[in-house]
C-alpha positions as CSV (number, residue, x, y, z in Angstrom):
1,M,-7.6,-10.5,-34.0
2,F,-8.6,-7.8,-32.0
3,S,-6.9,-4.2,-32.2
4,V,-6.3,-1.6,-29.2
5,S,-5.9,1.7,-30.5
6,G,-4.9,4.5,-27.8
7,A,-4.2,4.3,-24.1
8,L,-5.9,1.7,-22.0
9,V,-6.4,3.2,-19.0
10,R,-8.9,3.6,-15.9
11,E,-11.4,5.9,-18.2
12,T,-11.3,3.1,-21.2
13,A,-11.3,0.0,-19.3
14,A,-15.2,-0.5,-19.5
15,E,-15.3,-0.3,-23.1
16,F,-12.6,-2.7,-23.3
17,E,-13.8,-5.0,-20.9
18,T,-17.3,-4.8,-22.6
19,A,-15.6,-5.5,-26.1
20,V,-13.8,-8.5,-24.9
21,K,-16.8,-9.9,-23.3
22,S,-18.9,-9.6,-26.3
23,L,-17.2,-11.5,-28.5
24,G,-19.0,-14.7,-27.6
25,E,-18.4,-18.0,-26.6
26,M,-17.6,-19.2,-29.9
27,I,-14.1,-17.6,-30.0
28,K,-12.0,-19.9,-28.8
29,D,-8.4,-17.9,-29.1
30,L,-8.2,-14.1,-28.8
31,V,-4.8,-11.9,-30.0
32,I,-4.9,-8.8,-29.3
33,D,-2.9,-6.5,-31.7
34,C,-1.0,-3.5,-29.8
35,A,0.6,-1.8,-32.2
36,K,-1.6,1.3,-31.9
37,M,-1.4,1.6,-27.9
38,T,0.0,4.5,-26.8
39,F,0.0,3.8,-23.1
40,I,-1.3,1.6,-20.2
41,D,-2.2,2.4,-16.6
42,S,-2.7,-0.6,-14.0
43,E,-6.2,-0.5,-14.8
44,G,-5.5,-1.4,-18.5
45,L,-3.0,-4.2,-17.0
46,R,-5.9,-5.6,-14.8
47,Q,-7.8,-5.6,-18.1
48,L,-5.5,-7.7,-20.2
49,V,-5.4,-10.2,-17.1
50,I,-9.5,-10.5,-16.8
51,A,-9.2,-11.1,-20.9
52,Q,-6.2,-13.5,-20.2
53,K,-8.1,-15.4,-17.6
54,L,-11.3,-15.4,-19.8
55,M,-9.7,-16.7,-23.1
56,E,-7.7,-19.3,-21.0
57,K,-10.6,-21.3,-20.3
58,R,-11.6,-21.1,-23.8
59,G,-8.2,-21.9,-25.5
60,G,-5.5,-19.3,-25.8
61,F,-4.6,-15.7,-25.6
62,A,-2.0,-13.6,-26.9
63,L,-0.5,-9.9,-27.5
64,V,1.2,-9.2,-30.8
65,R,3.4,-5.9,-31.8
66,V,3.7,-4.7,-28.3
67,P,5.7,-1.5,-28.0
68,G,8.3,-0.9,-25.8
69,A,6.5,0.6,-23.0
70,L,3.5,-2.1,-22.6
71,S,6.5,-4.8,-23.0
72,E,8.4,-2.6,-20.2
73,A,5.0,-2.8,-18.0
74,L,4.7,-6.4,-18.5
75,Q,8.3,-7.2,-17.3
76,R,8.2,-5.0,-14.2
77,T,5.0,-6.6,-12.9
78,G,5.6,-10.0,-13.7
79,L,2.9,-10.6,-16.3
80,A,5.5,-11.3,-18.8
81,Q,5.6,-14.7,-17.6
82,R,1.8,-15.0,-17.5
83,I,0.5,-13.1,-20.4
84,K,1.9,-14.9,-24.2
85,V,3.6,-12.1,-26.4
86,L,4.3,-13.0,-29.8
87,S,6.5,-11.4,-31.8
């Protein structure tokens, strides 16, 4: 499991992308714990889509403990139908 703390925004997107890519080929499924995520912007959403596409090729991708603001952003952008959210 991978955890995101704080804001996933333009300024932190590169760090998130590097962390996801560094997981290596042996990781087949990625679950991101979003409980400590405080804010997400369009670049943060973009990074989730990039991670989802990368992991889709390997196995699976899901978000857990999604805060209300992130859930709303996923719904508003249509990504809720694309990115798996586990309760």
